[in-house]
C-alpha positions, 0 to 999 in steps of 0.5 A: 676611854672605855673603861669596863663592859658590861655583857647581858648573861641569859645563862639555863637554869643548869648554867645558873646552878653552876654560875651561883656554885661558883659565886659562892665558891668565890665568896668563901674563897675571898672572906676566908682570905680577909679574914687571915689577913685581919687574925693576922694583923690583930694577934701580930701586928703582921700585914700579909699581901696578895702576893703572899697569900697567893703563894700559900694557895697555890701550895694548899692545892698543890697538896689537895689536887682532890679538892671538891670543885662546885660541879662535884659538890653539885652532883654529891647534892651539897650545892649550898654555899658554904659561907652564909649571905654569899648565895644566889643574889650576893654581891661580893665586894671589899667590905669596907675598903679594907684588904 
């Protein structure tokens, strides 16, 4: 049984820039969610599940529909990823199998 597929991407320079920005956004979101879970557990011994964080994120997005996506930041000249270590060539993941 095949469990995964790999596709070779050969993006244009512009596409590579946008993909890099998206990776930075996703890294920031993942790292923020991980820090939220870790802090909640350390301070109150509370385990936060994916569903709870997902619902919370939906509420945040509903309150801020004008959030700045990567494409708009690029046009404004602020294309750097917001979290150090999450740039082009960075590999996002679940550090230490936590979460």
